[in-house]
C-alpha positions, 0 to 999 in steps of 0.5 A: 245575390243571385240576381247579380244586385251585390249593392242592393243585396247589402242594402237589403240585409243592413235594413235588418243587421246592422253589422253582417261583418260580425254575424258573417263571422262569428254566428253559427250556421243553425238550420241553414241546411234547410234555408238556403240552397242553390239549384243543384240542391247544394247547401249555401252558407247565408253567413258566408254570404253575409261577410261576402257582401260586408267585405267586398261590396262598397255601399253607396255613401249613406246619407244622414238617416236621422229626420227627426229632432228627437234625440235618444241617448244610448250607454254603450258601444257593444252589440245591444247598444249599437244595434239599437243605435242603428235601428233608431236612426233608420226610424229617423232619430239622432242617436248619441251613443256614449261608452266608458272606454276610450274606444267604441265598439265595447265588446266587438273591440276585445272579447272575440279577438283580432283573429275572429274580428279584426280591429280594421272591421270593427273601424269599417262598421263604425264608420258606416255609422257615423255616415249614418249620422250616429254620434258617439261619446267616448270617455263617458262615466254614465251615473257619474258623468251625468244620471239619467234624468240629467240626459233627459234634461239635456233633451234626450227623448229616451235613455237605453241602457245597454253596458252589457257584461263587463265583469269576469266571474271568477273559477273560485279555485285556490291560487287565483291572484297569483301572478300570470293568471290574467282574465281573458278580457284584460289579455286581449284588450291588450292586445286588441286595445293597446296594441301591446307585444305580450313578449314580456309577460305571455309564457311560453306554455298557455293553459287557457280554461273555460269553453265560451267563445272568448276562451278559443279567441284567446286560445287562436290569438296566443298560438299565432303568438308561437306559444304551446296552448292548451284549452281545459274544459269540462265536457267532452269535446262534442260538448263544448259551449262555444261556437263549433266553428270556433273550437274546429279552427282551434283545434285546426291550428294546432290548440290541445283540448284537455276535455273531461277536466276540472280545475281545482287550484293553480300552483305557483313557483318560488317566484310567486308567478303560474307554475302550473293548474291542478285539475280533475279528471271528470266522468259521467254517472248516473244517479239516484233519479236515472240522470246522467251527471258529471262527477268527479273521477276516482283517479286523483289529481294531476297537474299541467304546466303552465306559465300563463293561466288565462281564465274565460270563465264567464262574466256578469253585469257591472252595474255598481256605478249605476246603484246610486241612481235614485228609483232604478231597480236590479235583480239579485244577480246585479242586472237592470230589472226592466218590466216583463216583456219590455225594455222598460225600467222602473224610471220613466223614459229609461231603458235597458236591454242586451246582457245588462238585462239577461247576462247569458244572451247570445251574440244574436239574441243580443243583438235582436235585443238592441233593435227590439229596445230601438222599436219599443222606444220609437213607439213610446215616443213618436206621435 
């Protein structure tokens, strides 16, 4: 960039980062104050450089990267799967990415929302992948449409399972089943994938419960639809788990944060739909060991009026469709068990990476896990 070679900068970036459009929008700027400065000593945002290059520089046509005949099957087209496919293509393999949904992209397609990751950005990424010789097959239910052994018999040298975390964790409070309570993924899929107009089913007063990134993706999407939005978080505003940039942007758009608040139940009106959410204030107290812990405040309960409640309490691996695969091992939380410090599973030729192995991975770690799994597959397959 400093030399003015923008195309060279983007080509260099793509060698280690498959989607700078994503990292340039969604990843936090950690330690950049010391990593990159200009000649005057001012901080230069590496994230902004990544986004600028990806959005504004026309990359020269990418010819197919795959030069070897060996095929590798990647199950799942989210961050880990796409990262692995890009790395495998760069190493000369011919990857095929299988996706259960009608559209490739996995959680990129909905979990961050159209505000943070517009659909056209994801479409541009997928075009670049296809130009690089990476094949996509959608509406493919791995474990039902084909077993790992069947893919190996079809000529694939290895199979990488990267199906991520797709099962929403319930909040564990009363009333979650009443009308108008919507998981964050369901809301974002309707807006992103199906391009639905939520005017008929999204209430005027929206309460979002959760403090992870998708909670603020939902909140910013809802407020741009003209709704009054409040995000309920357990801790202080300064210690929300989500990317601080997302929180700041949400507040700037007029979203209210209700801090030190824990939901205890959802109230239904006479029509069986959401009327409000009962909450309890929280506060810090020192326990017997001298540690600060969060406990319920003695002030009692209060109710926040709501027409719609959107839950973003986190996700866990949905691996029920894999349980009938002989020899594949699972951990207590449903994630796939791999060998220590490895992506290899108990089945020869079958690997796993990303959220399906470690459910609480950050986006950056998930991308890196896909890359490392691809490199491990290369070590296994190369002569």
